[in-house]
C-alpha positions in Angstrom: -8.0 19.0 -51.1 -5.3 17.1 -50.3 -3.4 17.7 -47.2 -6.5 20.4 -45.6 -7.9 16.8 -45.5 -5.3 16.0 -42.9 -6.2 19.3 -40.6 -9.2 18.9 -40.0 -8.1 14.9 -38.6 -6.7 16.5 -36.2 -8.4 19.6 -35.6 -11.3 16.2 -34.8 -9.0 15.5 -31.5 -8.0 19.1 -30.1 -10.5 21.3 -31.3 -9.3 24.3 -29.0 -6.2 24.4 -30.4 -5.4 27.3 -32.7 -2.4 26.7 -34.6 -4.8 23.9 -36.2 -7.3 26.5 -37.2 -5.1 28.6 -38.2 -3.1 25.8 -40.5 -6.2 24.8 -42.2 -7.7 28.0 -43.2 -4.4 29.2 -44.8 -3.9 25.8 -46.1 -7.4 26.1 -47.6 -6.6 29.9 -48.1 -3.2 28.0 -50.3 -5.2 25.5 -52.6 -8.2 27.7 -53.9 -5.3 29.8 -55.4 -3.7 26.5 -56.9 -7.5 26.4 -58.6 -8.0 29.2 -59.8 -8.8 30.0 -63.4 -6.6 32.0 -65.7 -8.5 35.3 -66.1 -8.6 35.3 -69.8 -10.1 31.6 -69.7 -12.8 32.8 -66.5 -16.2 33.8 -69.3 -15.7 29.6 -70.5 -14.8 28.5 -67.0 -17.4 29.8 -64.9 -17.8 26.2 -63.0 -14.1 25.7 -62.3 -14.4 29.9 -60.9 -17.5 29.2 -58.4 -15.1 25.7 -57.4 -12.3 28.4 -56.3 -15.1 31.8 -54.8 -16.4 27.8 -52.4 -13.0 27.1 -51.9 -11.7 29.8 -50.5 -14.8 30.7 -49.1 -14.5 27.5 -47.0 -10.6 29.0 -45.6 -12.8 32.5 -43.4 -14.7 29.7 -40.3 -10.9 28.2 -39.0 -9.5 31.8 -38.9 -12.4 33.2 -37.6 -12.0 30.2 -34.6 -8.5 30.9 -35.0 -8.7 35.0 -34.3 -11.4 34.1 -31.8 -8.5 31.6 -29.8 -5.6 33.9 -30.1 -7.4 37.2 -29.8 -3.9 39.1 -29.5 -2.0 36.9 -32.2 -2.6 39.1 -35.5 -1.2 36.5 -37.9 -5.6 34.6 -38.2 -6.0 38.0 -40.0 -2.8 38.1 -42.2 -4.5 35.0 -43.4 -7.5 37.2 -43.8 -5.6 39.5 -46.0 -5.5 37.0 -48.1 -9.0 35.8 -47.8 -10.4 38.9 -48.1 -7.4 39.6 -51.5 -8.6 36.7 -53.1 -12.8 36.6 -52.4 -12.5 40.1 -53.7 -13.7 42.3 -51.7 -14.8 45.4 -51.4 -11.3 47.7 -50.3 -13.7 48.6 -46.6 -13.5 45.4 -45.7 -9.9 44.8 -46.5 -9.6 48.1 -44.9 -10.8 47.0 -41.8 -8.5 43.4 -41.5 -5.6 45.5 -41.8 -7.1 47.6 -38.6 -7.0 44.4 -36.7 -3.7 43.5 -37.7 -2.4 46.0 -37.9 -2.9 47.2 -34.3 -2.2 44.2 -33.3 1.4 43.5 -34.5 2.8 46.7 -36.4 5.6 45.8 -38.0 4.6 41.9 -39.0 6.3 41.5 -42.3 4.3 38.7 -43.7 1.1 41.3 -43.2 2.6 44.0 -44.8 3.5 42.9 -47.4 0.3 41.8 -47.8 -1.4 45.0 -47.3 1.2 46.1 -50.2 -0.7 43.8 -52.8 -4.3 44.7 -51.4 -2.8 48.7 -52.3 -1.3 47.5 -54.9 -2.6 48.3 -59.2 -3.1 45.2 -60.0 -5.6 44.5 -57.3 -7.6 48.2 -56.5 -5.3 49.7 -55.9 -2.6 52.6 -57.0 0.4 53.4 -57.7 0.7 56.0 -55.5 -0.8 54.9 -52.4 0.4 51.7 -52.7 4.1 53.4 -52.3 2.8 55.4 -49.9 2.0 53.3 -47.7 6.2 51.5 -48.9 8.1 54.8 -47.7 6.1 55.0 -44.7 7.3 51.3 -43.7 10.2 52.2 -44.0 10.7 55.2 -41.9 9.4 53.2 -39.3 10.9 50.1 -39.9 12.1 49.1 -36.6 16.4 47.8 -36.9 17.0 44.9 -38.2 13.6 44.4 -39.7 13.4 43.3 -43.2 10.5 45.7 -44.1 13.0 48.1 -46.5 11.6 45.0 -48.6 9.0 46.6 -49.3 10.6 48.8 -51.6 11.3 46.9 -54.6 8.4 44.6 -53.7 6.0 48.2 -54.3 8.0 48.9 -57.6 7.5 45.0 -58.8 3.5 44.4 -57.9 3.7 48.6 -60.2 5.9 47.5 -63.0 3.9 43.7 -63.6 0.6 45.8 -63.5 2.0 47.5 -66.5 4.0 44.9 -68.4 2.3 42.6 -70.6 4.5 39.2 -71.9 5.5 41.1 -75.5 6.8 44.4 -73.3 10.4 44.9 -73.8 13.0 46.9 -71.9 14.4 47.3 -68.4 11.9 46.5 -65.3 12.8 49.7 -63.7 13.4 53.7 -63.6 16.6 55.4 -63.1 14.2 57.0 -60.1 13.1 53.3 -58.9 16.7 52.0 -59.0 17.9 54.7 -56.5 15.0 54.7 -54.0 15.6 50.6 -53.8 19.3 50.9 -53.5 18.5 53.6 -50.4 16.2 51.2 -49.3 19.1 47.8 -49.2 21.7 50.2 -47.9 19.0 51.5 -45.6 18.4 47.5 -44.1 22.1 46.2 -44.0 22.7 49.7 -42.0 21.0 48.5 -39.6 21.0 44.9 -39.5 22.2 43.5 -36.2 22.0 40.4 -34.4 20.6 37.2 -35.8 18.4 37.0 -39.1 15.8 37.3 -38.8 13.3 34.5 -39.9 11.8 36.7 -42.8 14.9 38.1 -44.1 15.1 35.2 -46.8 12.5 36.8 -48.6 14.1 39.9 -48.2 17.1 38.9 -49.9 14.9 37.4 -52.3 13.1 40.7 -53.6 16.2 43.4 -53.9 17.9 40.7 -55.8 15.9 40.0 -58.2 15.6 43.6 -57.7 19.1 44.4 -58.6 19.5 41.7 -60.9 16.4 43.1 -63.5 19.2 45.8 -63.6 22.2 44.4 -64.4 23.4 45.6 -60.5 25.2 42.2 -60.8 27.1 42.8 -57.8 24.7 43.8 -54.8 22.3 40.8 -57.2 25.1 38.5 -56.3 25.2 39.4 -52.7 21.5 39.2 -51.7 20.8 35.7 -53.4 23.5 34.2 -52.0 22.1 35.1 -48.3 19.1 33.1 -49.7 21.2 30.2 -49.2 19.8 29.0 -52.2 16.0 29.2 -50.8 13.3 31.4 -53.3 10.7 33.0 -52.2 7.0 33.1 -55.1 6.9 37.2 -54.4 8.4 38.5 -56.5 10.5 35.6 -59.0 6.4 35.8 -60.4 6.0 38.2 -61.8 8.7 37.4 -64.3 6.3 34.6 -65.3 6.8 30.8 -65.0 7.3 28.9 -62.0 9.2 30.8 -59.2 11.3 29.1 -59.1 12.4 28.3 -62.3 13.5 31.8 -62.5 15.0 32.2 -58.7 17.6 29.1 -60.3 17.7 31.4 -63.4 19.0 34.6 -62.5 21.2 32.8 -59.4 23.3 30.6 -62.2 23.9 34.1 -65.1 25.2 35.1 -61.8 27.3 32.1 -60.7 25.8 32.0 -57.3 25.5 28.1 -55.9 21.7 27.4 -54.9 23.1 24.1 -53.4 
């Protein structure tokens, strides 16, 4: 595990630094995802699956340490949401972690995205509770927050859970498109001051949704505002490398990305 080794060396010299422990935990989660076997191959990759679980579990102690060193910080708990997801923990465990995170900072964008994924049909939840969550978050989103992007992300998760590589036809129903357009409008009207640190991810979400809905003008507007930077979600739902899907969409819309 490449980067995590270097972080471990830094921690050896500064064991009271919560940011280093958080960095180590999150890095181990990402390293674990990188070796996760494909679902169809699990039957013949038992050893690799065992290695994946061990790698994911190794993130727990650093995150718990980070949370203990900074009790008010929600970010270690946000990372533990992804840990619970990766380990396929029971719903009660995921709910408990979400409670700890949300009571510290209920509008933290990354945590709300993680919660959305845990509620999605592809991860043991249902479309109803996932969309309900996204709509509630939208209704309570602070001014300037990119949280309205949970609406397109929820619709991506919903459709992706039903699609196969052989699926044809559009991604979103008319009702879904209308809801995404309304959410984008709400975010646009309430954006004030400097850009939110997570606005790039929100522009990716809306841009991808409008691109797949053949709504070229708003798609171009959002993808232009990414400044050529892609996010894994929602492009990973389109198959292949997310970066390639992002650039393909930008090329088709004549969006300059460099």
